[in-house]
C-alpha positions in Angstrom: -181.9 -85.8 39.0 -181.1 -82.3 40.1 -184.0 -79.8 40.2 -184.4 -76.3 41.5 -187.1 -73.7 41.9 -185.1 -70.6 42.6 -181.8 -68.8 42.9 -181.2 -70.1 46.4 -181.6 -73.6 45.1 -179.0 -72.9 42.4 -176.5 -71.6 45.0 -177.1 -74.7 47.2 -176.5 -77.0 44.3 -173.2 -75.2 43.5 -172.2 -75.3 47.2 -172.9 -79.1 47.2 -170.9 -79.6 44.0 -167.9 -77.7 45.5 -168.1 -79.8 48.6 -168.2 -83.0 46.5 -165.2 -81.8 44.5 -163.3 -81.2 47.8 -164.3 -84.6 49.0 -163.0 -86.2 45.8 -159.7 -84.3 46.1 -159.2 -86.0 49.5 -159.7 -89.5 48.2 -155.9 -89.8 47.9 -155.7 -89.9 51.7 -159.0 -91.6 52.5 -158.1 -95.0 54.1 -161.5 -96.5 53.2 -161.1 -95.6 49.5 -157.5 -96.7 49.4 -158.4 -100.1 51.0 -161.2 -100.6 48.5 -159.0 -99.5 45.6 -156.2 -102.0 46.7 -158.7 -104.8 46.6 -159.8 -103.9 43.1 -156.2 -103.6 41.9 -155.3 -106.9 43.5 -158.2 -108.6 41.6 -156.9 -106.9 38.5 -153.5 -108.6 38.9 -155.1 -111.9 39.7 -157.0 -111.6 36.3 -153.8 -110.7 34.5 -151.8 -113.6 36.0 -154.5 -116.2 35.5 -154.8 -115.1 31.8 -151.0 -115.1 31.4 -151.3 -111.5 30.3 -154.2 -112.0 28.0 -156.5 -109.7 30.0 -154.3 -106.8 29.0 -153.6 -108.0 25.4 -150.3 -109.7 26.2 -149.1 -113.3 25.6 -146.6 -114.7 28.0 -146.2 -117.8 25.8 -147.0 -120.2 28.6 -144.7 -118.5 31.2 -146.6 -118.0 34.5 -143.9 -115.5 35.7 -143.6 -117.3 39.0 -140.3 -118.4 40.4 -140.2 -117.4 44.1 -143.8 -116.0 44.1 -142.5 -112.7 45.6 -143.6 -110.6 42.6 -147.1 -112.0 42.4 -147.6 -111.7 46.1 -146.5 -108.1 46.1 -149.8 -107.3 44.2 -152.1 -108.7 46.9 -154.3 -106.0 48.4 -152.3 -105.6 51.6 -149.0 -105.2 49.7 -149.8 -103.2 46.6 -148.4 -99.7 46.5 -151.1 -97.1 45.4 -150.9 -93.4 45.0 -153.9 -91.3 44.1 -153.5 -87.8 42.8 -155.6 -85.4 40.8 -153.8 -86.7 37.7 -154.7 -90.3 38.2 -153.8 -93.5 40.0 -150.3 -94.9 40.2 -149.7 -98.4 41.4 -146.8 -100.7 41.7 -144.6 -102.9 43.8 -141.4 -102.5 45.8 -140.0 -105.7 44.3 -136.8 -104.5 42.8 -136.7 -106.8 39.7 -140.4 -106.1 38.7 -139.3 -103.5 36.2 -137.1 -106.0 34.3 -139.8 -108.7 34.3 -142.4 -106.2 33.0 -140.0 -105.2 30.2 -140.0 -108.9 28.9 -143.5 -110.0 30.0 -145.7 -107.0 30.5 -147.9 -107.5 33.6 -148.5 -103.9 34.6 -151.8 -102.7 33.2 -155.5 -102.2 33.9 -158.1 -104.6 32.5 -161.4 -103.3 31.1 -163.3 -104.7 34.0 -160.9 -103.0 36.5 -161.4 -99.7 34.8 -165.1 -100.0 35.2 -164.8 -101.1 38.9 -162.6 -98.1 39.7 -165.2 -95.8 38.1 -168.0 -97.5 40.1 -165.9 -97.1 43.3 -165.7 -93.3 42.8 -169.4 -93.2 42.1 -170.0 -95.2 45.3 -168.0 -92.6 47.3 -169.9 -89.8 45.7 -173.2 -91.4 46.5 -172.3 -92.4 50.0 -170.3 -89.3 51.2 -171.3 -86.6 48.7 -173.8 -83.9 49.3 -175.2 -83.9 45.7 -177.8 -86.5 44.8 -175.7 -88.6 42.3 -178.3 -91.3 41.7 
């Protein structure tokens, strides 16, 4: 809870909020944040693959989308490509045939639990590194 008793307190609160906004704008290059985000996204794809697309409302009709295993492996936390900008999060793979597989059996997506985990990750960073009391 934010409370204040005078004008100086109000200025301090706004200064802290500005600092926190600057910190959030730097998440796109923060290696700790990106590493944590890659773990969450990797878990997201594990959930999608194990449900054969059901976790994102798809039905792969019994197809597990695994031939060589290269595509699925590209979504493990060390391999997944992630870009964070002010507009959102973009993620993907460098596997050249992924686009064609996704057109037939959609596997790119965010599950409901992943959406919540990403929100909690941002909150964690605000609570850990922010100047405003976000509890």
